[in-house]
LOVOSE-296619 format. One line per field, with one value per residue (C-alpha): residue number from 1; residue in three letters; x, y, z. Coordinates in pm, whole numbers, plus 32768, in hexadecimal, padded with zeros to 4 digits. Example, Ala and Ser with C-alpha at 12.3 -4.5 7.8 and 13.67 -1.06 7.14 Angstrom:
nr	1_2 .
rest	ALA_SER .
xx	84CE_8557 .
yy	7E3E_7F96 .
zz	830C_82CA .
//
This chain:
nr	1_2_3_4_5_6_7_8_9_10_11_12_13_14_15_16_17_18_19_20_21_22_23_24_25_26_27_28_29_30_31_32_33_34_35_36_37_38_39_40_41_42_43_44_45_46_47_48_49_50_51_52_53_54_55_56_57_58_59_60_61_62_63_64_65_66_67_68_69_70_71_72_73_74_75_76_77_78_79_80_81_82_83_84_85_86_87_88_89_90_91_92_93_94_95_96_97_98_99_100_101_102_103_104_105_106_107_108_109_110_111_112_113_114_115_116_117_118_119_120_121_122_123_124_125_126_127_128_129_130_131_132_133_134_135_136_137_138_139_140_141_142_143_144_145_146_147_148_149_150_151_152_153_154_155_156_157_158_159_160_161_162_163_164_165_166_167_168_169_170_171_172_173_174_175_176_177_178_179_180_181_182_183_184_185_186_187_188_189_190_191_192_193_194_195_196_197_198_199_200_201_202_203_204_205_206_207_208_209_210_211_212_213_214_215_216_217_218_219_220_221_222_223_224_225_226_227_228_229_230_231_232_233_234_235_236_237_238_239_240_241_242_243_244_245_246_247_248_249_250_251_252_253_254_255_256_257_258_259_260_261_262_263_264_265_266_267_268_269_270_271_272_273_274_275_276_277_278_279_280_281_282_283_284_285_286_287_288_289_290_291_292_293_294_295_296_297_298_299_300_301_302_303_304_305_306_307_308_309_310_311_312_313_314_315_316_317_318_319_320_321_322_323_324_325_326_327_328_329_330_331_332_333_334_335_336_337_338_339_340_341_342_343_344_345_346_347_348_349_350_351_352_353_354_355_356_357_358_359_360_361_362_363_364_365_366_367_368_369_370_371_372_373_374_375_376_377_378_379_380_381_382_383_384_385_386_387_388_389_390_391_392_393_394_395_396_397_398_399_400_401_402_403_404_405_406_407_408_409_410_411_412_413_414_415_416_417_418_419_420_421_422_423_424_425_426_427_428_429_430_431_432_433_434_435_436_437_438_439_440_441_442_443_444_445_446_447 .
rest	MET_GLY_ARG_LEU_GLU_TYR_TYR_ASP_ASP_GLU_GLY_SER_CYS_ARG_GLN_THR_ARG_THR_ALA_ARG_THR_ALA_GLY_LYS_LYS_TYR_HIS_SER_THR_ASP_SER_ALA_PRO_THR_ARG_THR_PHE_LEU_MET_THR_PHE_ILE_GLY_VAL_ILE_LEU_VAL_GLY_ALA_LEU_PHE_LEU_PHE_ALA_TYR_ALA_TYR_VAL_ASN_SER_SER_ASP_GLU_ARG_ALA_GLU_GLY_GLU_ASN_THR_TRP_GLU_ALA_ILE_GLY_GLU_GLU_LEU_ILE_PRO_ILE_VAL_SER_PRO_GLU_VAL_SER_ALA_ALA_ASP_SER_ASN_PRO_LEU_THR_SER_GLY_ILE_ASP_MET_THR_GLY_ALA_VAL_PRO_THR_SER_SER_SER_ASN_ILE_MET_LYS_THR_THR_GLY_GLY_PHE_TYR_ALA_LEU_THR_SER_THR_GLN_GLN_ALA_ASP_SER_ILE_THR_LEU_GLY_PHE_GLY_GLY_ASP_ILE_LEU_PHE_ASP_THR_ARG_TYR_ALA_ALA_GLY_SER_ALA_ILE_ALA_SER_ARG_GLY_VAL_GLU_GLY_CYS_PHE_SER_LYS_ASP_VAL_LEU_ASP_VAL_MET_ARG_TYR_SER_ASP_VAL_PHE_MET_VAL_ASN_ASN_GLU_PHE_PRO_TYR_SER_ARG_ALA_GLY_SER_PRO_LEU_ASP_ASN_LYS_LYS_TYR_THR_PHE_ARG_ALA_ASP_PRO_SER_SER_ALA_ALA_TYR_LEU_GLN_GLY_MET_GLY_VAL_ASP_ILE_VAL_SER_LEU_ALA_ASN_ASN_HIS_SER_PHE_ASP_TYR_GLY_GLN_GLN_ALA_LEU_LEU_ASP_THR_LEU_ASP_THR_LEU_ASP_ALA_MET_GLY_MET_PRO_HIS_THR_GLY_ALA_GLY_HIS_ASN_SER_ALA_GLU_ALA_GLU_GLN_PRO_VAL_TYR_PHE_TYR_ALA_GLY_GLY_LEU_ARG_ILE_ALA_VAL_VAL_ASN_ALA_THR_GLN_ILE_GLU_ARG_THR_PRO_SER_PRO_PRO_THR_ARG_GLY_ALA_ASP_ALA_ALA_ALA_PRO_GLY_VAL_PHE_ARG_CYS_PHE_THR_ASP_ALA_GLU_ASN_GLU_GLU_LEU_LEU_ARG_VAL_ILE_ARG_ASN_ALA_LYS_THR_ALA_ALA_ASP_TYR_VAL_ILE_VAL_TYR_ILE_HIS_TRP_GLY_THR_GLU_LYS_GLN_THR_GLN_PRO_ASP_TRP_TYR_GLN_THR_SER_ARG_VAL_GLN_GLY_ILE_VAL_ASP_ALA_GLY_ALA_ASP_LEU_ILE_VAL_GLY_ASP_HIS_PRO_HIS_CYS_LEU_GLU_PRO_LEU_ALA_TYR_VAL_GLY_ASN_THR_PRO_VAL_ILE_TYR_SER_LEU_GLY_ASN_PHE_LEU_PHE_THR_SER_PHE_THR_GLN_ASP_THR_GLY_VAL_LEU_GLN_VAL_THR_LEU_GLN_LEU_SER_THR_LYS_GLN_VAL_THR_GLN_LEU_ARG_PHE_VAL_PRO_MET_VAL_GLN_VAL_ASN_CYS_SER_VAL_LYS_ALA_ALA_ALA_GLY_ASN_ASP_ARG_GLN_ARG_ILE_LEU_SER_ASN_MET_ARG_SER_TRP_SER_SER_GLY_VAL_THR_ILE_ASP_ASP_ASN_GLY_ILE_ILE_SER_ARG_GLN .
xx	BCCA_BC46_BD05_BC7B_BCAE_BCE4_BC49_BCAA_BBAC_BB99_BB46_BC92_BD24_BE72_BECB_BE50_BE5C_BDF1_BCAC_BD67_BE01_BCDF_BCB9_BB90_BAC3_BAE9_BA4B_BAA8_BB38_BAE3_B961_B95D_B8C7_B7AC_B75B_B75D_B669_B57B_B57A_B534_B418_B377_B397_B2E3_B1C7_B19D_B19D_B098_AFBC_AFCE_AF6E_AE3F_ADD6_ADED_AD2B_AC1A_AC0E_ABCA_AAC5_AA0D_A9D1_A85E_A821_A8E1_A826_A6E0_A756_A7D8_A8F0_AA3A_AAD9_A9A2_A986_AAF2_AACF_A9AD_AA85_ABA7_AAD9_A9CC_A896_A7FF_A6B1_A6AB_A54C_A5CB_A613_A6F0_A5BB_A544_A65C_A603_A552_A482_A3E8_A3D8_A291_A24A_A24D_A345_A33A_A302_A320_A386_A442_A389_A3FD_A497_A5D3_A556_A3FB_A38C_A230_A1BF_A0E1_9FD9_9FC6_A059_A1AB_A2C2_A3D7_A529_A5E3_A59C_A670_A66D_A66C_A518_A473_A3C3_A3A2_A27F_A287_A16B_A16C_A04F_9FF5_A0EC_A0C6_A1A3_A0D6_A1D7_A0D1_A0DF_A208_A255_A24C_A321_A41B_A453_A46C_A584_A634_A5FF_A5A9_A6E2_A690_A533_A578_A692_A77B_A6EA_A58A_A5FD_A6A6_A55B_A49E_A59D_A5D3_A46B_A44A_A2FB_A2BA_A169_A0EC_9FAD_9FC8_9EDE_9ED6_9ED0_A003_9F92_9FB1_9E49_9CF2_9C5B_9C28_9AD7_99D3_9976_9AA6_9B80_9CC8_9D25_9E75_9F35_A0A4_A174_A19B_A316_A2FA_A298_A40F_A423_A36E_A493_A58A_A4BC_A4B6_A33E_A2C5_A14B_A062_9EF5_9E0E_9CC1_9CA8_9BED_9CEC_9D38_9C19_9C62_9CA1_9B9F_9BA1_9CC6_9DAC_9D55_9D97_9EE4_9F39_9EF9_9FC8_A0E7_A0FD_A0D8_A1EB_A2E3_A276_A1EA_A0DB_9FA0_9E4A_9D03_9CB7_9C8C_9BEC_9AB9_9A3D_9AD8_9C2F_9C03_9B9E_9CB0_9DA5_9F1B_9FB6_A11F_A1B6_A2F5_A36B_A20E_A173_A05D_A00A_9EDF_9EBB_9D5A_9D23_9BDE_9B63_9A46_9A95_99E3_98AA_97A2_968E_9735_98A7_9998_9A70_99BF_999C_99F6_98DB_98C3_98F9_99A7_9AF7_9B03_9B6C_9AF9_9A01_9981_98B2_9749_96C5_96C0_9824_9896_97F8_98C0_99FF_99B1_9975_9AC7_9B73_9ACD_9B3B_9C9C_9CAA_9C64_9D91_9E85_9F18_9F2B_9E34_9E80_9D6C_9DFD_9CD7_9C9B_9BB3_9B8A_9B4B_9C56_9D2B_9C80_9D68_9C49_9B98_9A38_98FD_992C_9A7C_9A20_98D0_9965_9AA8_9A12_9972_9ABE_9B69_9A57_9A77_9BE2_9CC3_9E08_9E7D_9DC6_9E8A_9DD6_9E23_9D78_9D49_9E9F_9F02_9F53_9E3A_9E3D_9EB7_9DC9_9D8C_9C3C_9C45_9D9C_9DAC_9E83_9DEE_9EA1_9D83_9E59_9FC7_9F7E_A047_A197_A218_A0F4_A119_A217_A178_A224_A162_A197_A19E_A243_A26A_A1C4_A2A0_A21A_A307_A283_A33E_A323_A33D_A22A_A161_A147_A188_A2C9_A2D7_A1F5_A2A5_A251_A376_A330_A389_A350_A2F0_A383_A3D1_A36F_A459_A437_A52E_A535_A4B3_A5BE_A5D6_A4A5_A3EC_A40D_A39B_A276_A1F9_A218_A16F_A04C_A022_A022_9F20_9E37_9E60_9DA9_9E00_9F4C_A0B1_A1B6_A317_A42E_A49E_A33F_A2FA_A182_A0D9_9F81_9F51 .
yy	BE36_BD4C_BC2E_BAD1_B9A2_B863_B71D_B5C0_B4B0_B456_B5BA_B609_B763_B73E_B898_B9F0_BA79_BBA8_BBA6_BB5F_BA19_B991_B818_B739_B7AE_B8FD_BA12_BB7E_BC05_BD6A_BDA0_BF1B_BF0D_BE2E_BF18_C042_BF99_BF36_C092_C131_C03C_C077_C1EE_C1E4_C117_C20A_C33C_C298_C23F_C3A2_C429_C344_C3A3_C515_C4E8_C425_C51E_C63D_C57D_C509_C66E_C665_C52B_C5B3_C6FC_C63D_C596_C454_C39E_C41A_C2C4_C22A_C34E_C32E_C1B7_C1E4_C2C3_C1D0_C095_C0B4_BFE9_BF30_BE86_BD25_BD6E_BE7F_BDFE_BE9A_BF06_BFD8_C0D1_C0E4_C22C_C178_C098_C19B_C181_C022_BEF7_BE12_BD08_BBBC_BC4F_BB4C_BB6A_BB65_BB06_BC64_BCBB_BE19_BDBD_BD1B_BC9E_BD0E_BC50_BD57_BCD0_BDFA_BE1A_BEFE_BF74_BF67_C01A_C0E8_C13C_C2B1_C365_C3FB_C359_C21A_C1AE_C0D2_C014_BF6F_BE7D_BDCB_BC5E_BB3F_B9CE_B8AA_B78A_B6B9_B648_B7AC_B85D_B955_B84D_B760_B876_B8DB_B76B_B733_B885_B8F8_BA56_BAF4_BA53_BAEA_BC45_BD24_BDB7_BF14_BE8B_BDC5_BEFE_BFBB_BEA0_BE62_BFD5_BFF6_BFDB_BF2F_BE92_BDFD_BD26_BC69_BAEF_BA78_B904_B81A_B768_B5FF_B499_B451_B487_B470_B583_B62C_B5C3_B6AC_B788_B7B5_B805_B776_B7B0_B6FE_B6FC_B61C_B6AB_B6A4_B7B6_B8B1_B8D4_B9A0_BAB8_BAE9_BAED_BBF9_BCD3_BCAC_BD0E_BCDF_BC31_BC68_BB3A_BBDD_BB7F_BA95_B978_B942_B846_B793_B645_B667_B69B_B5BB_B660_B7B6_B737_B6A8_B7FF_B8A6_B79D_B7BD_B935_B92E_B829_B905_BA40_BAEC_BBEF_BBC3_BC5F_BC2F_BAC3_B9FD_B8E5_B9C0_BB19_BBC7_BB43_BB84_BCEE_BD32_BE3C_BE0E_BF20_BF97_C080_C14B_C276_C2CB_C2AE_C1AC_C11C_C03D_BF61_BEF3_BDF7_BD97_BD19_BD73_BC42_BB5D_BC23_BB13_BABB_B971_B9A0_B87B_B953_B938_BA63_BA1F_BA24_B9FF_B887_B83B_B890_B96D_BAC0_BC21_BC72_BDD2_BDB5_BDCB_BF01_BE4A_BDCF_BF2A_BFBB_BEBE_BF31_C09B_C036_BF87_C0BA_C1A3_C0C6_C0B1_C22D_C248_C169_C1E1_C324_C2A7_C1B0_C0F3_C03E_BF38_BEC6_BDBE_BE5E_BECF_BE2B_BD4E_BDEA_BF3D_C066_C13D_C0FF_C079_C0F3_C015_C0B8_C222_C211_C17A_C23D_C376_C2A8_C1FB_C34E_C3DD_C2B1_C30C_C278_C33C_C26A_C17B_C078_BF98_BE5E_BD4B_BDD5_BD44_BE9E_BFF6_C0EF_C265_C323_C41D_C4F1_C4D8_C5F6_C5D5_C45E_C3D3_C2AE_C1C5_C101_BFD9_BF75_BE54_BD13_BD0D_BBAC_BAF1_BA8B_BA64_BB82_BCCF_BDC0_BF11_BF11_BFCD_C00C_C11F_C1B6_C28B_C337_C3BB_C493_C3FB_C53C_C5F4_C4C0_C55D_C4D4_C56C_C4B3_C3E6_C33A_C247_C173_C0F2_BF87_BE84_BD17_BC52_BAE0_BA95_BB99_BCFD_BE0F_BF86_C03A_C102_C1DE_C1D9_C0E0_C1C6_C2F9_C239_C1BB_C311_C3B3_C2BC_C2F2_C46C_C45B_C380_C43E_C588_C67E_C5D0_C62C_C519_C599_C4E0_C441_C3BC_C4B2_C4E6_C627_C6BF_C7CF .
zz	8EFC_900C_90A2_9068_9145_907F_90F5_908D_9046_91B6_9217_92C0_9294_91E5_916B_910B_8FAC_8EEC_8E24_8CE3_8D6F_8E39_8E55_8E28_8F56_8FFF_90C6_90E4_9226_91B5_91C6_9192_902E_90AC_91CA_90E0_8FF0_9108_91A1_904E_9005_915A_9129_8FD9_9071_9192_90B0_8FCE_90F7_917B_9023_900F_9170_9121_8FDD_908E_91AC_90BD_8FF3_912C_91A5_9146_9210_933F_932B_9348_9488_93F2_94A4_9417_93F4_9356_9266_9202_91DE_90F1_9019_9013_8FD9_8ECD_8F1F_8DF5_8E26_8D96_8D10_8C26_8AC9_89C0_88FE_8A25_89E1_8870_881D_8714_881E_8933_89F0_896D_8A55_89A6_8AB7_8A0B_88AB_87A7_865B_8510_83B4_839D_845A_84B1_8530_8678_86CD_8825_8914_88C6_8762_86AB_8602_867B_8596_8642_852A_83F1_82C3_8310_845D_84B3_8382_831E_81B2_814B_8001_7F40_7E1C_7D6B_7D32_7D55_7CF7_7D66_7CD1_7C11_7B10_7A8C_79F3_7B0A_7C1B_7B4F_7B0B_7C74_7CD8_7BDC_7BD7_7D3A_7DAD_7D17_7BC9_7BBD_7C49_7BD1_7CD6_7CB0_7CEC_7E1B_7E9F_7E8B_7F35_8045_8087_80F9_8272_8233_80DC_807B_7F5A_7F0B_7F3E_7E26_7E86_7FB4_8042_805F_7FE5_804A_7FB6_7E5A_7D5A_7D74_7C75_7B59_7B86_7A54_7B02_7C54_7CFB_7E0E_7E78_7F55_80B5_808C_7F84_8092_80D0_7F8D_8042_812C_800D_7F63_809B_80D3_822F_820E_8117_80C1_80A6_804F_7EE1_7DF9_7E06_7F79_7F8B_7E40_7EEF_7FFF_8173_81CF_80D5_8165_82C6_8250_81C6_8314_83C7_82CE_82EC_8467_8487_83CE_8484_834D_839D_82CA_82B1_81F4_824D_838B_844F_8479_8419_8547_84E6_8371_83B0_84B0_8436_845F_8533_8517_861F_85F6_86C1_873A_85DD_85C3_846B_841E_82E7_8289_8170_80C1_7F6E_7E83_7DAD_7D54_7D00_7CFB_7DF6_7E50_7E12_7E24_7F08_8053_8133_829B_8398_8510_8501_83B6_8318_81E6_815F_81AE_8099_8053_7F13_7F89_8036_8183_8153_80F1_822D_82F6_8248_82A1_840C_8419_8384_847F_859F_8514_8501_8674_86BC_85B2_8528_83C0_8328_81E6_812A_803F_7F6E_7E61_7D62_7BF8_7AA9_7A0F_78FB_7919_7952_79D4_7B21_7B0E_7BBB_7CED_7D28_7CE8_7D9B_7ED6_7EF7_7F96_80AB_80F1_810C_81E9_82D2_8313_8205_81D8_80AF_7FC3_7EFD_7E05_7D40_7C74_7B0F_7A9F_7A21_7AA4_7AE2_7B32_7C5E_7CFB_7E2D_7ED8_7FCE_806E_8038_7F1D_7E5F_7D71_7CD9_7C6C_7C7E_7B90_7B88_7C32_7BF1_7B5F_79F0_78D9_7814_77EF_78CB_796D_7AE6_7BFF_7D73_7E39_7F49_8065_815B_82A5_839D_84F6_85BD_84FE_848F_8335_81D7_8150_8003_7F21_7E01_7CEA_7C6F_7B0C_7AC6_79B6_79DF_78BD_7891_79FB_7A88_7B06_7AB5_7AE6_79B3_78FD_77CB_76EA_77C9_78F5_7836_779D_78EF_7992_7868_787D_79F2_79BE_78A9_7979_7AC0_7AC6_7BD7_7C1A_7BBE_7B90_7B52_7A9E_7BE5_7C21_7D3C_7D5D_7DC5_7DAA_7CA3 .
//
């Protein structure tokens, strides 16, 4: 037990006491414990430094063998050098080989837009796989039942949890935006149905898990040029990828490219609707905004040219096309006569919409075709619908699963089909789809 010297308030030494009876201010006259602590601490530091030196010396053997200065080589092992130009995404295997300098976020948390204009996935739901999801037509115009419903109920009130899970699970989910986002313009003359939604409603897309929208359809131009331009501005401002319409034909025809783990995916979007010589929905040209039309022979040849070019830049080409005859569950001549040319041009998957109902699945060569996904969230009527899921393995760049998920649109909401509804939808799809097998889980394969 150390002796303590007691000091009064003036600092004079009055007496010494043991530690138990020390006064108000004191210091120890026995410093042995302090010295012991300091010596032990210094010893631990020295041993640790020697260990790090030895570790670095061993690891720097390659550099020293090549004539590098020993101390510089060891220093490089002890002090990792990190370039300030290297971003976190550069170490991500999904973006390996992609220049992510200047990349900006999109409306999706797992997708970045690069300065090169394509979209890089920074994460996927499954390792070594990417899942693509496709739905049909949506409508947010509040003058119609579906638009009014989502405005009042919100996304969760119009899509059941199991449907939202399917949509949000997709690494890239696509729907057809069957209206412009605008407060401007006037409805086109001599058109029975014209649609328009407030730009603020574009936020519903994010809640649904949508990652890309198609604009090549017969309603994007319902309120004229300014409304279409407002649509492009609205989607661009929120970082939502879109295809099928633009300020000119080059922009309207431009595919959207997604890159992930070395796999390059292109999405091309065009419309055969409307099928009249002077359609209200204007096709884009070199100097005027519009949509990418592919109805006439000349327009179809342009579509095939775009697909061929996309195939040279991508491993997997998707053609999402607005075609077919309304309320017909069988494809019409303009679908069946054109599909082989689309496949020959390089399409790896063809997804259709517009007829407001489901149409068959088919294989044309090795290319799966779903002629129509029908309405997704569009009316208050009870209608069969569904989501097409495609899973690709990144390492092999091959499709590992093709699946149709049956759903029902009822009372302005979408829910997963169950029980008799599920069996009925699958049974209908099987009966319409020759040469295709669809099992009870919706897994699609060629017979």
